[in-house]
N, C-alpha and C positions, 0 to 999 in steps of 0.2 A: 302639955308643951312647955318646954323651958323658955321663959320669957327672955332670958339672957341671950338665947340664940337669935332673937330678933334685933338685938342692938346694932349690928353692922348694917342691916337693911334700913332700920329706922333712922340711923345716923346719916343716911344719904339724903335726907330731906330737911330743909329748913321749913318747919311747919308754917311759920308766919308768912314767909315768902310764897309758899305754895298756895296757901289759902287766899292771899291777896291777889295773886295772878288769876286764880280760878274765879274769884269774885268779879274781877274786872272783865274777864271773858263772859261771865254771866250777865253783866250789864250790857255787854255787846249783843247778847241774845235778845234782851228786851228791846234794844234799838233795832235789831234786824226784823223782829216781828212787827214793831210799830211802823217801820218804813216799807216793808215788803210782804207782810203776812206770813203764812205758813211756809211757802216755798223758800223764802230767804232764811227763815228760822231753821228749817231742817238742813239746808246747805251749810249754814254757819255752825250749827250744832255738830255736824259731821267734821268740820274743820277744827272745832274745839277739841273733839275726841282725838283726832290725829295729832293736834298740837300737844295735848296732855301726854300722849304716848311718847312723842319725841322728847318732851321735856323730862319725863321720868327716865327714859333710856339714857339720855345724855348726862343726867345727874349721877348715873352709876359709872360713868367713864372716868378713868384715872386721868388727872390733868396732864400728865406727861404725854399721853396719847394726842391730846389736842395740839401740843407744841410740835410733835413730830408730823402730824397731819397738816399743820397750818400752811406750809409752802404749797403742797399739792392742792389743798382746798382753795387757796388763793389763786393759783394758776388756772384751775378749772373755772373759777368765778370770772376771772378776767377774760378767759376764752369765751365764756357765755355772753359777757358784755359786748365783746367784739361781734359775736354771732348775732346779737340783737340788732346791731347797726347794719348787718348784711342781709339777714333773712327774717328779722323780727316782725311781729305783727304791729300794725299802727292803729291808733284810735285817738280821736280828738286832737290831731296834730302832733302826737307824740308816738315814737316807736320804742316801746318798752318791754314787750312781751315775747317769749319764746313758747312755741307749741311743742308738746311732747306727749305722746300716748293719749291724745284726745284732751289733754289738759293744757292750760296756759299758766305760766309763772313768770315772775319778774326777777331776773338775775340781780337787779339793783338792790332788792330787798336782801338777797343772800349776801351781797357785798357788805352789808351792815354788820355781818358776823365775820366774814372772811378777812376783811381789812383789819379790824382790831386784833384778831388772832395772829395775823401775819406780823403786824407791827409789834405786838407784845412778844412774840417768839424771837423776833430780830433783836429787840432791846434787851430781853432777858439774858441773852447769850453774852452781852457786853456789860459787865458789871461796872458799877461806879457811875459818876456823872457823865452823861453822854457828851462825847466830843463833837466838834462841828461835822466831821466826816460821818459819824454815826447818825446825827440828826438829819443830814442830807440823805443818807441811805433810807432811813425810816420815812422821811418826807416823800421820797420817790414811790414807796409802796402805797402811800396815801393818795398822791396826786394822780397816779395812773387810773384807778377806778373812778376818781372824782371827775376827771376829764371825760372818760368814756360815758359816764352817766349824765354829765352835763350836756353832752352832745346829743342825747336821745330826743329831746331835752327833758331832764328831770332835775331842775334846779334845787328843789327842796331836799331830795335825797342826797344830792351832791354836797350840799351845805352840811347836812347832818353828819356825813362821813368825814368831811374835812374838819369839823369842829371836834368830833370824837377823837380823830387822829391827833389833832393839836393838843387835846386834853391829855392823851397818853404821853406825848412828849414832855408835857409839863409835869405830869405825875412821876415820870421816870427821872426827873431831876434836871431837866434842861435849864440852863442859866436864865435868870430874869432878863439879862441884857439881850440875849438872843430872842427871847419871847417877845419883848417889847419892840425890838427892831423888826421882827417878822410882822407884828401887828401893824406897825407904821407902814410897812411896804404893802400889806394887804389893803389898808384903808386908802393909800395913795393910788392903788390900782383899780379902785371902784369905778372911776370915770371911764376907764378902758373897758371894763366889764359891760358897761351900758351898750357899747357898740357891738359886743358879741352876743347880746340877747336877741331872741326872736321878737318879732313884732308884738305878739300877744303877751310876752313877758314884760316888755316895756309898758304895754297898756295896763298890765296889772299894777305896776309900780305907780303909774300916774293915777290910776283909779284908787289906789290905797291912800294917796294924799287927799283925795276929795271924791269918795264913792258916790255921794249924793248928787254929784254933777252928772252922773251917767246912770240914773236909777233904772232905766229899762235896757241898758246896754252892758258895758263891762262891769259896772258897779252893782248889777242886779243881785248877784249872789251874796255879796257882803251886806247890802241893804236889807234883803230878806232875812239873812242870818241874824242881824242885829235886832230886827223886829221880833223874830222868834225868841231870842234870848230875853229881850226886855219884856215881852208879853207874858213870859212865864212867871214873873213876879217872885215872891218869896217861896211859895209852896208849889207852884206849877199848876197847870190845867188838868193834870191827871194823865195817866198812861193811856195812849191811843186817842187823846182828846186835844192834841195840838193842832190848831188850824193851819199854821204855816206848812207843816209837814203832811197832814192828812189831806189837805186840799191842793197839794202839789205846787205851792208857791215857792218852796225851798228846793233848789236844784242840788244834786249830789247828796241828798239827805241820808242815804244809807252808808255813804263812804266818807268823803272828806268833811262833810258838815253834820255828821251825826251828833256832835256835841251840842249844836244848836237845837236839834230835835229833843235831846234829853233835857236841855235847859228849859225849853218851853213846857215839857210835860211834867218835869219834876222840880222845876224852879231853882232858886238860888241854893236852897238847902240841899237839894239832890245833887247838883253839880259840885257843891263844896264837899259832899261826902265822896263823890267820885274822885275829886282831886286829892282828898286825904288818902284814899286807897292808893292812888298813883304815888303819892308822897311816901307812903309806908314802903312800897316796893322799891322806890329809889333809895330811901334811907337804909333799908335792909341790905340792898345790893352793895352800897358803898361800905356798909359795916363789914360785910363778908370780904370785900376787897381789902379792907384794912386788917382783917384777921388772917389773911392768907400768908402762909409761911414761905412761899417762893415768889420771886419777882414776877415770873410769868403769870401765876395765879392772880396776884395783886393787880397787874396791869390789864389783863384781859377782862377781869370782872369789872374793874373801874371803867374800862372803855365801853363795854356793852351796856352798863347801867347809864353812863353818860349819854350814849346814843339814845336810849329810851327816854331819858329826861328831855333831851333836845327835841325829840319827836313830839312829846306831849306839849312842851312849851310852844313850839312853832305852830302846831295844829290849833291849840286853844287861842293863841295870839291871832292867827289869821281869821278864824271863825268869828272872833269878837271884834275884828277890825283894827286890832293893835299892830298887826304885821301884814305885809302883802300876802295875797293868796298865792301859794306855791304848789298846791296839789298834793298835800301830804295827808294820809289817813291818821286817825287817832289810834295808836297801837292798842291791840286787844279789844277795842270797842268797834271800830269801823268794820263794815262788811268787806270781806276779802280773804282769800286763802293764803297767798304767799306771805303777806304782812303778818297775819295771825300766827301761822306756824313758825316763821322765822323768829318772831318775838318770843314765843314760848321756848323755842330752841335756845335762844340767847339766855333766857333765865335758867334753862336746864344746865347750861355750861357754868353759869354763876353758881348754881347749887352744887355742881361738881366740886368747885373750889371749897365750898363749905363742908361737904360731906367727907372729903378726904382729910381736911383739917381736923375734923372731929375724930375720925378713925385713928389718925396718928396720935392725937392727944390721949385717946383711950389706951 
């Protein structure tokens, strides 16, 4: 076989990014087995296989197709978010899921891809420094899903999409004056946001300020999570040997609080290695964004990687008690299908920007 014939296929993959994403998903399999045994492991493994297939497929798609599909994908996602509020399934006080073909999925997770794609496609068509009218138009594409997701309510995902969208506007060249004035308006509106929160959301904010005041109530999750992280020490107690998780002291241990499980079992060294892997994925993604030859590729890659970064930052912060609990999973690690597949799909889109840059360079 002529090895030169493999160059176009191999060029479609950033090996560093692929290996990092797969390793992170592998850590998630360890967490799934630790928190739920073989049933969770096999279900999560099936989702990893599907996610890898989606990632590989999207890495082969020419970036121009994403730009053309963005408006339709965005419109379908918004329609799904509206459907959630009308016929969606409820659990634990939130209405976030749609049922289709015997499966449930969260359109809010899909919005983490659809919104950056739409905003990037909108901004890429308007070259130069965005004028005020362009910024307002792009902001409208961000605000719509943020409001719909916030109404579910899913404050964590809404914040992630809002920050990623704002980051896209900044990367596109929005003036510092407009950025600072928008930030001032946002901070000034925080007191009004308090009155729009649900009772349990206000309770989470109050608990964040002093979780030990409610050790058996609203602060129970954070207190048990901090105990698990602290008891892991430097090297951890060993896989499947964490008392907080194995004895059911830690709620939501397979999803939102899986980081605490890993910290208890693998210790500080283990979670530092995990964060290094996440950091490599983030750095490589931003590097690909910087190397993209077209504005759309640069913007969409940066937006998707920024969303991943914020996801990791917020989850680790809330689990360790640095941020309020907002119900966000740890991407690629937490048990769950929609989050895992959409995260791998996002990295597939980022790799598409890399692969076609390489092909053009050759």
